[in-house]
N, C-alpha and C positions, 0 to 999 in steps of 0.2 A: 504494499500499499504506499503510495508515494505521498509524502507530506506536502509536496508542491500542490496537490489537488485538494488539500484539506483546509481550505479557507474557511473563515468564520464570519465574514461580513456579508450583509444583504446584497451588496453591490456585485458579489461574485456569482449570484444567480442571474442568468440572462433574463431580461424583461420579456424577450420573445418566448423563451422556454416557459417562464411563469405564466404568460398569457395563454400559451397553447395548453398547458396543463389545466389552467382554470377553465378554459373553454371545454376541454374534454370532460372535466368533472361536472360542469354545468349540463353538458349534453346527457350525461348519465343520470344525474340527480334531478335536473330541472333547475329553473331559475325563479327568483322572486325577491321581494323585499324582506327585511327582517320581520315585519309584522305578519306577512303571509307565511313565512317559514315557522314562526312561533305558533300560529294557529294550527298548522299541520302537525307540529310537534305535540300539542296538547291533545290532538285527536288520535295520535298513533303510538305514543311512547308512555310507558308507566311513569307515574309521578314521583318516583323514589328520589329524584334529585331536585324536586321543586321546579319552579319555572326558570329556564335558562336566562342568564343575564344578557346575553347577546348571541347572535348567530354568526360564528366566525367562518370565513371562507378561504382565507389565504394567510400565509405567514412567510417571513423571511428574516432570519436571525432572531432578534428579540422583539420583532414587530409583527403584529397581526392586523388584519383588516376584517371588518364585518360585512354583512350582506348589503349594507347601505353605503359601503365605501369608506367608513370611518376608520382611522388608524389608532392603534393602541400600542403602548410599550408594555410588553408582557413581563411583569415582575413576579409572576407566580410559576411560570414554566410548566403548566399542566400539573401543578403541585409537585415540584421538584423532579419532573420527568424529563423535560426537554433540555438535557444537559448542554447541547450545542445549539439551542434555539430551534427555529423552524426551518424546514427545507434545506438543511445543511447540504451543500452540493456533493461532498465526498460521501457522506453517509447515504444519501438518497441514491447516488450512483451505485454504491456497493449493494444496496437492497435490490435495486432494479436488475443489476447484473446477476445476483444470486437467484432471484425469482425467475429470471429468464433461463437459468441453467438447471436448478433443482429447488423446488419449493418445499414440498412436504413428503416425508418418507415413512413416518411413524417410528416408534422406538423399538420396532423389530430390527431396525437398521441404524446405523450411525452415519455421520458425515464428517468431512475434514473440518468444517467450521465448528461443529459441536466439540470435537476433540481439542481443537486449537484454543477455543474460548475457555474450556475447563483448565487447560494448562496455563493460560494467561492469568486466570483468576487465582490459581494456586501460587503462581509466581508473585503477583502483586501483593497477595496477603501474607507472603512469607510462610506458607503452610509447610509443615514438616513432612517427611516421607510417610506415605500411607494415607495422606489426606485425599478426599474425593469431593466431587461436585454433583449435585442433582439439579437439573433445570426444570423450571416451571414456567408459568405464563404471567405471574403477577406476584406482588408482595404477600397477599393473603394466602396464596397457594404455597409459597415458600415457607410461610409460617405454619401452614397445615402440615407440611412435611416435617418441620421442626417439632411440632406437637407430637407427631408419631415417633420421632426419634427419641423424645423424652420418655414416652410411654415404653418404648422398647428398652431403653436404658434401665428404667425402673424394674422391668421384669427380669432383665438379665443380671442385675446387680442388686439383690436384696440387701438390706442393712445388716450389719454384723449380728444384730440380735434377731434376725430372721423376719423382721417386718417388711412388708411390701413397700416399695418406693412408688407410691401412687399420686403424690402431690406435685403439682407444678406451681412455682411461685412467679408472680408478675407484680408490677408496681402500680400503685395508685397513680392515675393520670395516664396509664398506658393506652396506646392504640396499636393493635397488631393486625387489624383487618376485620372483615364482616362476615366471612364464612364461619360456620359454627365453631370449629376448633379455635380459629383465630379470634372469634368474637368472645369466646370464653376467657381468653387472655386479655382482651380489651376491658378497661376498667369502667367506662362510662355506662351508667345504669340505663340511661335513655336508649342506648343502642341495644342493650341486652334484654331488658324487661319484656318487650313484645314477643320474644322468641324463647323465653325460658320454658322448660329447664335447660340450662347450658350443659355441655359435656362436663362431667364431674371432676373433682380433684384439683381445681385451680383456686389458689388463694392469693389475694392481693395484699401487699404489705406496704408500709410507709415508704414514700419516695425519698431517696437519698439519705436514708437513716441506717447507718451501719449496725447499730445496736439492734434495731428491729430485724434486720437481716440475719444477724447472728442468732437471735432468739428463734427465728422461723426455721432455720436450717437444721431440723431434726432428722432422724433416720428414715422418715417417710418421704423425704423430698427427692424427686427424681431430677429436677432441673429448675434453674432460675432463668427467666427470660426478661431481658432488659433492652431498652433503647438508650444509646449514649446521650442522645438529645431527644426529648419528647416533642415532636413537631406539632401534633394536634392539641397538645396541652399548652401551646403558646410559645414554643421554642424554649423548653426548660431542660437544662443540661444536668446530667449526673456529674458530681465532682470527680476529679482524678483519683482522690482518696477512696471514694466509694467504688469506682471501677476496679482499683487494685484490690480492695478488700473483698469485693464480690468474687474475684478470681481466687484469692487465697481461701476464703471461707467455703466456697463450693467445692474446691479441691479437697479440703479437710473433711467435708461432709460426704464426699463420694457422689455429689450431684453434678450434673452438667451445667456449664455456663453457656447460654445461648444468647447471642447478641443480635438484635434486630437492627440491621443497617439499611433497611429498605429505603428510608428517607435520607439518612446521613452518609451512606456509602457512595463509592465511585466519585470521589473528589468534592462532594457537596460542601464539606466543612473545610476544604483546603488541604486535606490529606486524603489518601485513597480510602481509608476506613478509620472512622473516629475512634473506635475502641482500640484497635491495634496501635494507632498513633499515641494513645494514652499508655501504652506499654504492656497491654495484656494480650494473651492469645486465648481466644474462647475455644470451647469444644465444638461450637457450631456458629455459623453466621448466616443470616439471610439478607439477600439483596433483591432489588427490583428497580422501579422508578427510573433513575438516570442511566441504568446499565445499558439499555437499548437505544438511548438517544431519542426516545419517542416511540420506538417499536416495542410491543409488549414482550417482556421476558422477566423471569425471576430466577433466583438461584439459592440453593442451600449448599454451603460449604462446610464440610466436616473436617476437623483438624486432628490428624493422627490416626493410627490404626484402630484404636478402640472405638471411638465414635463412628468412624467410617465403616465399621463392620456390623453396626446395629440393624440396618435395614437390608434384608436380602432379597433375592429375585422373587418377584410377585407380591412383595409386601407394600409396595407403593408404585405409582405410575402416573402417566399423563399422555394424552394423545398428541397434543400440540407442543408440549414442552421440549425445548432444545432443538426445534426445527431449524433447517439450514438457513432460512431467511432471518429469523430472530437472532441466531448466533452470529451470523454475518454482520447484522446491524450492530450488535454489541462489540464485536471485534473492531469494526470501523470507528465506533465511538471511542473506545479505549485508545485506538491508534491516534486519533486526533488529539485527545487529551494529553497523551504523552508527547507527540511530535511537536505540538505547539506550546508545551508547558502551560497548559490552561490552569493548572492548580496554582501557579504563581499569580495568574490573573485573579483567581478566586480570592486569594489572600489580600491582594492589593485593593480590589474593589470592595471587599469586606471592610477594610480600614476606612475607605471613603464613606461608606454608609455609617459605620459606627461613629466616626468623628462628626459627620454632618448631623446625624440624628441627635447626638448629645448636645448640640447647640440650640435645639428647638425647645422653647419653653414648655410647650404642651406635652412633650414627651418626657415621661418620668423614669423610664428604665429602658436600656438597650441590651439585647442579648444577641451578639453577632458571632455565629460559628460558621466561618466562611461565608457562603452565600445562602445559608439558612439563618434568617434574621427575624427576631421578634422584638417589637418595641411596644411599650405600654403607654397609654394616654391618660391624662389627668382626669378625664371623664369617660364614662362608658358610651362612647360615640363611634366605636370601631366600625359598626355596620354603616353608619352615615359616611365615614371616611371612605369606605369601599365604594359606596354609590357615587360620592363626589369625585373620587379618583377615576372611576369608569367614565363619567361624563367628561372629565378632563383628558381622557386618553391614557389612563394607567390601569393595569390590572394588578390588584393586590387582594389579600385575603384577611378575614377576621376570624381566627379560631376561638377568640374569647371576646366578651363585650368591650373590654378595654385594651385589646391587644391586636396589633396588625402583624401579619406574617408576610415575609418576602422570601421567595425561593426561585429567583430568576435563572435564565440560562447562565452557565458557568463562564461563557465568553462575553457576558455583558460588558460594555465599555464603561470607562470612567465617566465619559460625557453623558451616557444614558443614565447612569446612577445620579449624576449631578442634576439632571433635568427633573428627576422625581424629588430630590431633596429641595430644590428651589420651589417646587409647586406645593410641597407638603404643608407648610404653615397655612396657606390659603385653603387647602382642602379640609384641614382640621377646623378652621374658622367656619367654613360652610356647613360642616357637619354639626358643630355646636349651635349655630344659628337655626338649623332646621330641627333641632331636638325640642320637643314640647317642654315648656317651662313647668316646673313642679307646681301642681295644683291647678293647672289650666284645664278648662272644661274640654271634654272630648267632642 
C-alpha cells in the first residue's frame, strides 16, 4: 500500500468522481429534499433511534453535506468510527478493489486480508506468543465474544476452594453494547429494564474505586470488564493507578482482565490502545469503531496461550465477521494511520481543543483523551448546544445534560478545530437563551 495515495484532505477526492458517485447513489436510492426523505424514513424504519437530525448524502474528510446542500464539520465521526473522515481516497480504493476481487467467502475459508489484519493487530498490541484474534462485525459483537470467553474461563478455572467462577464484574457508568450479553455488562438501567431479565452473573461495582474492586474480586469472579475511558458516560477516564491495580488484582484472583477499547482503540486517544499505553497487558481486548475507517468490523484479541485456548471450534462464530472487504478496509486504515503519523496529529489537535476549551467561561471541566473529548457546561444546556451547533454547521454530541462529547476524524486539522472553538461561546449563549426560565409557564 503506497503512502503516496493515502492522502487525508477533501481536496484529494476528485469533484468529478464525487459527483459521479453521488449521481449513481441518487439513481439507486432516488432523490428528494430532507423533508421528503424524513417523511419516508418515518414510514419505513423502526423508531429505535428517534427522529434523525439530518439526512446526510455526501462526505469528504471531516465535512459532510445534507440533502439540502448544507455543509457541516463532523466533530463526532459517526461516534468515533470515521477515523480518517469520509470518503478517504486510499481506503475507498482498497475497499473497491477488494470487493471487485473477492467479497465474501464465509468462515469455512480464510483470506490473505483476514490473516494479515490479525497479524497486524497482534503486532500493534505487542501481544505475546500464542495470542489470537477473532473478528466480528461490531463492538457489541466483540463484547459478546468476550462475554463467552469469560464464561469459558470460569468453567475451566474453578476457584481453589472449588466454587464456580460465574460472576463477571463491570463498572458503574459502563457501556458495552445493546445485544443481550453486552447489555448485561452495560450499567444504564434505562437500557436494561425493558429487556430484563438480563443474562445472569454480572455485577456492577463502583467506578475507579480500587478498594471496591479488591473487595469484589472473590473466588466466584471469572472476569473484570472495563473501558479505559467511558465514552457514553461523558468521557470519564479510569486512572492509571486503577488500571494497574485492576491488572494486579485480577491476576491475583485468577480472573480475566478484559479491556473494552471499542471507542478508545486504534489511535483515538493518541496511542494505539489506551490500556496498553497505561502499561498493562489485558487477557483480552475488544475493538471496533475506528478499526475499519467507517466499514463495519469488530475484533476480540486474546493475549497469551491461556486465554487464546478458551474458545474452541464450534463454540462461537459469525457469518460476516472477518470478511475480505472488512479486513481490507481495516488494513488500509491502519496503513494510513501509520504512514502519515496520524497519532501525532491526534495529540497535537487534542492540545488545541483542551487549551481552547479551558479559556471559555461557560466550560467548567475538560477531559481530553486524544480526540475523545468531553467538556462540561455550567448549565444543563448540552442538548441546546447540539441543536445550535447543527444549525451553525457543526456535528457534536451530548451524552449527558451538561456534557458535550467530541470524537472527530483523527486527521482533523488544527484550523477545523479552531473554527469550532471560535463558534462555541456563541453556541452556548444561543442554547442558554433558548432554555425556558425557571418557573415560566408552559
